KOLKE-949628 format. One record per residue (C-alpha): residue in one letter; residue number from 1; x negated, y, z negated. Coordinates in nm, 3 decimals. Example, Ala and Ser with C-alpha at 12.3 -4.5 7.8 and 13.67 -1.06 7.14 Angstrom:
<atoms>
A | 1 | -1.230 | -0.450 | -0.780 $
S | 2 | -1.367 | -0.106 | -0.714 $
</atoms>
This chain:
<atoms>
M | 1 | -3.113 | 1.302 | 0.932 $
D | 2 | -2.926 | 1.612 | 1.003 $
R | 3 | -2.601 | 1.433 | 0.936 $
V | 4 | -2.770 | 1.313 | 0.595 $
A | 5 | -2.896 | 1.619 | 0.501 $
R | 6 | -2.549 | 1.801 | 0.564 $
I | 7 | -2.384 | 1.551 | 0.378 $
L | 8 | -2.656 | 1.601 | 0.077 $
K | 9 | -2.573 | 1.967 | 0.093 $
L | 10 | -2.199 | 1.941 | 0.088 $
L | 11 | -2.228 | 1.685 | -0.224 $
G | 12 | -2.439 | 1.916 | -0.365 $
H | 13 | -2.165 | 2.149 | -0.464 $
P | 14 | -1.997 | 2.083 | -0.797 $
D | 15 | -1.634 | 2.109 | -0.697 $
R | 16 | -1.680 | 1.936 | -0.375 $
L | 17 | -1.834 | 1.627 | -0.555 $
R | 18 | -1.524 | 1.653 | -0.781 $
I | 19 | -1.286 | 1.616 | -0.482 $
V | 20 | -1.487 | 1.299 | -0.349 $
A | 21 | -1.489 | 1.125 | -0.705 $
L | 22 | -1.102 | 1.195 | -0.681 $
L | 23 | -1.079 | 1.041 | -0.327 $
S | 24 | -1.261 | 0.747 | -0.410 $
R | 25 | -0.951 | 0.696 | -0.643 $
G | 26 | -0.691 | 0.744 | -0.398 $
E | 27 | -0.540 | 0.975 | -0.127 $
L | 28 | -0.410 | 1.296 | -0.275 $
T | 29 | -0.221 | 1.597 | -0.108 $
V | 30 | -0.399 | 1.956 | -0.127 $
S | 31 | -0.132 | 2.065 | -0.395 $
E | 32 | -0.218 | 1.742 | -0.629 $
L | 33 | -0.578 | 1.848 | -0.585 $
V | 34 | -0.520 | 2.217 | -0.688 $
S | 35 | -0.323 | 2.049 | -0.982 $
V | 36 | -0.617 | 1.842 | -1.079 $
L | 37 | -0.899 | 2.054 | -1.018 $
E | 38 | -0.740 | 2.378 | -1.147 $
L | 39 | -0.902 | 2.548 | -0.829 $
S | 40 | -0.690 | 2.819 | -0.615 $
Q | 41 | -0.532 | 2.617 | -0.286 $
P | 42 | -0.721 | 2.833 | -0.038 $
R | 43 | -1.053 | 2.721 | -0.248 $
V | 44 | -0.979 | 2.371 | -0.220 $
T | 45 | -0.854 | 2.370 | 0.136 $
Q | 46 | -1.191 | 2.522 | 0.230 $
Y | 47 | -1.376 | 2.216 | 0.055 $
I | 48 | -1.169 | 1.961 | 0.218 $
R | 49 | -1.223 | 2.104 | 0.583 $
S | 50 | -1.595 | 2.120 | 0.538 $
L | 51 | -1.574 | 1.756 | 0.426 $
E | 52 | -1.380 | 1.669 | 0.694 $
E | 53 | -1.589 | 1.835 | 0.936 $
A | 54 | -1.900 | 1.626 | 0.790 $
G | 55 | -1.686 | 1.308 | 0.850 $
I | 56 | -1.668 | 1.211 | 0.479 $
I | 57 | -1.279 | 1.243 | 0.441 $
D | 58 | -0.986 | 1.237 | 0.695 $
R | 59 | -0.667 | 1.442 | 0.662 $
L | 60 | -0.339 | 1.273 | 0.752 $
R | 61 | -0.049 | 1.513 | 0.782 $
E | 62 | 0.305 | 1.348 | 0.714 $
G | 63 | 0.610 | 1.575 | 0.756 $
S | 64 | 0.540 | 1.879 | 0.505 $
W | 65 | 0.273 | 1.701 | 0.321 $
T | 66 | -0.097 | 1.635 | 0.420 $
F | 67 | -0.283 | 1.351 | 0.270 $
S | 68 | -0.672 | 1.359 | 0.206 $
R | 69 | -0.846 | 1.058 | 0.176 $
L | 70 | -1.203 | 0.902 | 0.209 $
R | 71 | -1.265 | 0.773 | 0.558 $
P | 72 | -1.250 | 0.418 | 0.588 $
E | 73 | -1.605 | 0.383 | 0.658 $
C | 74 | -1.700 | 0.578 | 0.337 $
D | 75 | -1.435 | 0.411 | 0.096 $
G | 76 | -1.676 | 0.213 | -0.101 $
Q | 77 | -1.902 | 0.100 | 0.216 $
S | 78 | -2.141 | 0.387 | 0.279 $
P | 79 | -2.453 | 0.348 | 0.073 $
L | 80 | -2.519 | 0.714 | 0.080 $
L | 81 | -2.187 | 0.798 | -0.061 $
S | 82 | -2.188 | 0.483 | -0.304 $
S | 83 | -2.480 | 0.603 | -0.452 $
V | 84 | -2.402 | 0.934 | -0.515 $
L | 85 | -2.062 | 0.816 | -0.691 $
S | 86 | -2.253 | 0.541 | -0.908 $
A | 87 | -2.514 | 0.812 | -1.013 $
L | 88 | -2.210 | 1.034 | -1.172 $
P | 89 | -2.203 | 0.999 | -1.577 $
Q | 90 | -1.890 | 0.869 | -1.682 $
D | 91 | -1.878 | 1.068 | -1.994 $
D | 92 | -1.912 | 1.401 | -1.798 $
P | 93 | -1.669 | 1.664 | -1.949 $
V | 94 | -1.563 | 1.779 | -1.618 $
L | 95 | -1.500 | 1.454 | -1.456 $
Q | 96 | -1.333 | 1.325 | -1.790 $
A | 97 | -1.095 | 1.633 | -1.773 $
D | 98 | -1.043 | 1.580 | -1.378 $
L | 99 | -0.942 | 1.201 | -1.460 $
S | 100 | -0.691 | 1.314 | -1.724 $
R | 101 | -0.520 | 1.525 | -1.502 $
L | 102 | -0.502 | 1.258 | -1.220 $
G | 103 | -0.351 | 1.069 | -1.472 $
S | 104 | -0.085 | 1.310 | -1.548 $
V | 105 | -0.052 | 1.347 | -1.156 $
R | 106 | -0.019 | 0.990 | -1.099 $
A | 107 | 0.232 | 0.948 | -1.390 $
R | 108 | 0.459 | 1.206 | -1.240 $
R | 109 | 0.480 | 1.003 | -0.905 $
A | 110 | 0.551 | 0.682 | -1.096 $
Q | 111 | 0.825 | 0.836 | -1.264 $
Q | 112 | 0.980 | 0.961 | -0.946 $
S | 113 | 0.939 | 0.594 | -0.808 $
E | 114 | 1.063 | 0.450 | -1.135 $
Q | 115 | 1.393 | 0.660 | -1.126 $
F | 116 | 1.430 | 0.557 | -0.763 $
F | 117 | 1.424 | 0.195 | -0.832 $
A | 118 | 1.640 | 0.214 | -1.161 $
D | 119 | 1.873 | 0.376 | -0.941 $
V | 120 | 1.862 | 0.107 | -0.662 $
A | 121 | 1.890 | -0.153 | -0.962 $
N | 122 | 2.233 | 0.025 | -1.069 $
N | 123 | 2.346 | 0.022 | -0.680 $
R | 124 | 2.186 | -0.317 | -0.510 $
G | 125 | 2.333 | -0.233 | -0.180 $
Q | 126 | 2.142 | 0.112 | -0.158 $
L | 127 | 1.856 | 0.003 | 0.014 $
S | 128 | 1.994 | -0.247 | 0.260 $
H | 129 | 2.321 | -0.088 | 0.374 $
E | 130 | 2.166 | 0.301 | 0.353 $
Y | 131 | 1.884 | 0.272 | 0.609 $
L | 132 | 1.756 | -0.073 | 0.650 $
P | 133 | 1.849 | -0.255 | 0.973 $
Q | 134 | 1.874 | -0.613 | 0.764 $
S | 135 | 2.004 | -0.869 | 0.959 $
R | 136 | 1.779 | -0.753 | 1.254 $
T | 137 | 1.499 | -0.784 | 1.077 $
E | 138 | 1.560 | -1.101 | 0.839 $
A | 139 | 1.607 | -1.260 | 1.197 $
V | 140 | 1.248 | -1.137 | 1.316 $
L | 141 | 1.125 | -1.269 | 0.999 $
L | 142 | 1.291 | -1.640 | 1.018 $
D | 143 | 1.168 | -1.627 | 1.398 $
A | 144 | 0.823 | -1.565 | 1.286 $
I | 145 | 0.845 | -1.886 | 1.022 $
G | 146 | 1.009 | -2.093 | 1.241 $
D | 147 | 1.031 | -2.440 | 1.104 $
R | 148 | 0.734 | -2.405 | 0.897 $
H | 149 | 0.725 | -2.515 | 0.537 $
F | 150 | 0.501 | -2.349 | 0.314 $
D | 151 | 0.359 | -2.499 | -0.050 $
A | 152 | 0.328 | -2.154 | -0.243 $
M | 153 | 0.481 | -1.821 | -0.167 $
V | 154 | 0.390 | -1.480 | -0.330 $
D | 155 | 0.638 | -1.192 | -0.273 $
L | 156 | 0.450 | -0.859 | -0.367 $
G | 157 | 0.660 | -0.572 | -0.481 $
T | 158 | 0.948 | -0.835 | -0.480 $
G | 159 | 1.214 | -0.570 | -0.555 $
S | 160 | 1.576 | -0.730 | -0.549 $
G | 161 | 1.397 | -1.071 | -0.479 $
R | 162 | 1.556 | -1.051 | -0.139 $
M | 163 | 1.254 | -1.182 | 0.034 $
L | 164 | 1.208 | -1.494 | -0.188 $
A | 165 | 1.612 | -1.571 | -0.141 $
L | 166 | 1.574 | -1.527 | 0.233 $
L | 167 | 1.283 | -1.763 | 0.240 $
A | 168 | 1.377 | -1.984 | -0.013 $
E | 169 | 1.452 | -2.293 | 0.192 $
H | 170 | 1.066 | -2.273 | 0.371 $
V | 171 | 0.905 | -2.282 | 0.030 $
S | 172 | 0.827 | -2.541 | -0.248 $
R | 173 | 0.782 | -2.287 | -0.499 $
G | 174 | 0.777 | -1.875 | -0.474 $
T | 175 | 0.679 | -1.632 | -0.719 $
G | 176 | 0.770 | -1.242 | -0.679 $
V | 177 | 0.606 | -0.991 | -0.850 $
D | 178 | 0.725 | -0.649 | -0.935 $
L | 179 | 0.622 | -0.344 | -1.162 $
S | 180 | 0.979 | -0.241 | -1.246 $
P | 181 | 1.173 | -0.433 | -1.522 $
D | 182 | 1.500 | -0.283 | -1.345 $
M | 183 | 1.410 | -0.445 | -1.030 $
L | 184 | 1.312 | -0.757 | -1.208 $
R | 185 | 1.637 | -0.770 | -1.369 $
V | 186 | 1.817 | -0.737 | -1.031 $
A | 187 | 1.591 | -0.998 | -0.898 $
R | 188 | 1.665 | -1.257 | -1.160 $
H | 189 | 2.031 | -1.194 | -1.090 $
T | 190 | 1.993 | -1.259 | -0.708 $
L | 191 | 1.796 | -1.565 | -0.785 $
S | 192 | 2.024 | -1.703 | -1.065 $
E | 193 | 2.187 | -1.970 | -0.837 $
P | 194 | 2.090 | -2.310 | -0.909 $
R | 195 | 1.901 | -2.354 | -0.520 $
F | 196 | 1.642 | -2.087 | -0.629 $
G | 197 | 1.557 | -2.295 | -0.905 $
H | 198 | 1.207 | -2.312 | -0.731 $
L | 199 | 1.145 | -1.943 | -0.746 $
L | 200 | 1.051 | -1.697 | -1.036 $
V | 201 | 0.968 | -1.321 | -1.093 $
Q | 202 | 0.734 | -1.173 | -1.284 $
Q | 203 | 0.620 | -0.813 | -1.395 $
S | 204 | 0.275 | -0.737 | -1.266 $
D | 205 | 0.099 | -0.469 | -1.051 $
L | 206 | 0.131 | -0.606 | -0.694 $
T | 207 | -0.230 | -0.468 | -0.606 $
Q | 208 | -0.388 | -0.649 | -0.924 $
T | 209 | -0.186 | -0.953 | -1.002 $
E | 210 | -0.304 | -1.221 | -1.260 $
L | 211 | -0.237 | -1.490 | -0.990 $
P | 212 | -0.557 | -1.700 | -0.880 $
D | 213 | -0.731 | -1.668 | -0.577 $
R | 214 | -0.626 | -1.856 | -0.301 $
S | 215 | -0.290 | -1.972 | -0.476 $
A | 216 | -0.062 | -1.880 | -0.184 $
D | 217 | -0.016 | -2.018 | 0.161 $
L | 218 | 0.267 | -1.712 | 0.236 $
V | 219 | 0.267 | -1.391 | 0.130 $
T | 220 | 0.522 | -1.121 | 0.197 $
L | 221 | 0.533 | -0.738 | 0.154 $
H | 222 | 0.882 | -0.604 | 0.227 $
Q | 223 | 0.935 | -0.228 | 0.226 $
V | 224 | 0.643 | -0.171 | -0.003 $
L | 225 | 0.343 | -0.029 | 0.158 $
H | 226 | 0.515 | 0.336 | 0.203 $
H | 227 | 0.550 | 0.345 | -0.188 $
L | 228 | 0.187 | 0.312 | -0.248 $
D | 229 | -0.114 | 0.557 | -0.300 $
R | 230 | -0.362 | 0.314 | -0.159 $
P | 231 | -0.147 | 0.064 | 0.074 $
A | 232 | -0.504 | -0.095 | 0.160 $
D | 233 | -0.498 | -0.202 | -0.212 $
A | 234 | -0.186 | -0.429 | -0.140 $
L | 235 | -0.368 | -0.581 | 0.154 $
R | 236 | -0.663 | -0.677 | -0.012 $
E | 237 | -0.457 | -0.849 | -0.243 $
A | 238 | -0.274 | -1.031 | -0.032 $
A | 239 | -0.583 | -1.143 | 0.113 $
R | 240 | -0.713 | -1.245 | -0.224 $
L | 241 | -0.393 | -1.472 | -0.278 $
L | 242 | -0.381 | -1.625 | 0.060 $
R | 243 | -0.561 | -1.944 | 0.131 $
A | 244 | -0.720 | -2.067 | 0.456 $
D | 245 | -0.482 | -2.052 | 0.733 $
G | 246 | -0.226 | -1.898 | 0.502 $
V | 247 | 0.050 | -1.633 | 0.654 $
L | 248 | 0.096 | -1.268 | 0.588 $
L | 249 | 0.400 | -1.104 | 0.669 $
I | 250 | 0.463 | -0.725 | 0.619 $
V | 251 | 0.792 | -0.505 | 0.639 $
D | 252 | 0.783 | -0.174 | 0.676 $
F | 253 | 0.879 | 0.145 | 0.831 $
A | 254 | 0.737 | 0.284 | 1.188 $
E | 255 | 0.608 | 0.600 | 1.165 $
H | 256 | 0.903 | 0.877 | 1.145 $
D | 257 | 0.959 | 1.250 | 1.058 $
R | 258 | 1.224 | 1.191 | 0.792 $
D | 259 | 1.049 | 1.418 | 0.526 $
E | 260 | 1.360 | 1.385 | 0.298 $
F | 261 | 1.268 | 1.044 | 0.252 $
R | 262 | 0.977 | 1.165 | -0.008 $
D | 263 | 1.255 | 1.315 | -0.256 $
R | 264 | 1.560 | 1.087 | -0.180 $
Y | 265 | 1.377 | 0.730 | -0.189 $
A | 266 | 1.045 | 0.839 | -0.362 $
H | 267 | 0.851 | 0.763 | -0.018 $
R | 268 | 0.474 | 0.834 | -0.057 $
R | 269 | 0.421 | 0.761 | 0.322 $
L | 270 | 0.633 | 0.828 | 0.638 $
G | 271 | 0.577 | 0.491 | 0.781 $
F | 272 | 0.319 | 0.369 | 0.987 $
S | 273 | 0.161 | 0.304 | 1.321 $
A | 274 | 0.118 | -0.080 | 1.453 $
D | 275 | -0.220 | -0.007 | 1.495 $
E | 276 | -0.296 | 0.138 | 1.164 $
I | 277 | -0.190 | -0.192 | 0.989 $
L | 278 | -0.327 | -0.418 | 1.277 $
T | 279 | -0.686 | -0.266 | 1.222 $
A | 280 | -0.660 | -0.237 | 0.830 $
L | 281 | -0.600 | -0.633 | 0.821 $
E | 282 | -0.902 | -0.740 | 1.054 $
P | 283 | -1.194 | -0.681 | 0.833 $
L | 284 | -0.968 | -0.878 | 0.548 $
G | 285 | -1.036 | -1.171 | 0.721 $
F | 286 | -0.713 | -1.194 | 0.932 $
R | 287 | -0.642 | -1.335 | 1.282 $
N | 288 | -0.351 | -1.348 | 1.549 $
S | 289 | -0.214 | -1.036 | 1.418 $
V | 290 | 0.100 | -0.929 | 1.585 $
C | 291 | 0.367 | -0.666 | 1.566 $
H | 292 | 0.729 | -0.668 | 1.616 $
R | 293 | 0.943 | -0.369 | 1.626 $
V | 294 | 1.297 | -0.367 | 1.501 $
D | 295 | 1.541 | -0.092 | 1.644 $
S | 296 | 1.751 | 0.047 | 1.359 $
G | 297 | 2.046 | 0.083 | 1.592 $
E | 298 | 2.095 | 0.446 | 1.510 $
A | 299 | 1.922 | 0.775 | 1.615 $
D | 300 | 1.901 | 0.898 | 1.287 $
R | 301 | 1.742 | 0.603 | 1.088 $
P | 302 | 1.376 | 0.488 | 1.167 $
D | 303 | 1.276 | 0.178 | 1.310 $
L | 304 | 1.091 | -0.090 | 1.126 $
L | 305 | 0.793 | -0.282 | 1.234 $
V | 306 | 0.708 | -0.646 | 1.111 $
W | 307 | 0.349 | -0.762 | 1.096 $
Q | 308 | 0.258 | -1.128 | 1.117 $
A | 309 | -0.094 | -1.236 | 1.042 $
V | 310 | -0.295 | -1.532 | 0.942 $
R | 311 | -0.569 | -1.568 | 0.720 $
V | 312 | -0.927 | -1.685 | 0.834 $
C | 313 | -1.065 | -2.022 | 0.682 $
S | 314 | -1.376 | -1.975 | 0.478 $
A | 315 | -1.568 | -2.136 | 0.752 $
E | 316 | -1.476 | -1.921 | 1.043 $
M | 317 | -1.559 | -1.594 | 0.824 $
E | 318 | -1.904 | -1.732 | 0.761 $
L | 319 | -1.934 | -1.763 | 1.130 $
A | 320 | -1.806 | -1.429 | 1.206 $
S | 321 | -2.041 | -1.263 | 0.937 $
</atoms>
């Protein structure tokens, strides 16, 4: 009762409630919250600290940035918090103004990412040759696949289309989705050879594709999650797309402190721990999840992690629930 009363008291403050409403739409830095709320940084920091102490939000420090986000158990799963958020009037002028400014913040982020990927599109070797241990990573992926053959593959955030090309012989058909027209042009060039005739790419938000439920038995996320505001959204979309016993393969950076990657490569996150992704996959219906580390081979380059997981069939999920 004391905790519930404390939470209700905190949420009874309009500015704290605004913060929670904003974080329900994705993680934000303090500076971004200051920009949206148009409040002083000390005041916003104070509100965030009180919400963290109450167990409503987490703060995640990465290099010089600190993200605030709703705790996983509060993000759409807490009846108390869900009730409060659902009771907010959507036409409230203060909330409408906050959402408008939030849109501007996200537009600035998108512009940075689009510029980065446009630059990559003009120099296709930049990603793979500057800081990715490509050959070792691809060897781990091929070893994970083994001699299996898949009916349908979906590559979320396909970029240059490299994953589709790499796994082409293991799939009957493959679809790559990406929001960047520049990268899709690169991917179409990558897949222009006749042997890739069973592969295609299309423009789509990788967290909300137009592909049908259970339409794939292999989904890949290669160097995608660190660019996203909400990596969990991409994992949920992968779970939606996968059939029973379908395979998910993820490649991304291990945790690192290369803060310059934010500006140089438009990274939102400075990598992930093995457990962070494994823990996120469990409630989405994945089993047999494993993680492999790929040494970058150089002291100034972050290592990569490769996660492999299998989608639990419907009957198993029903039994588990």
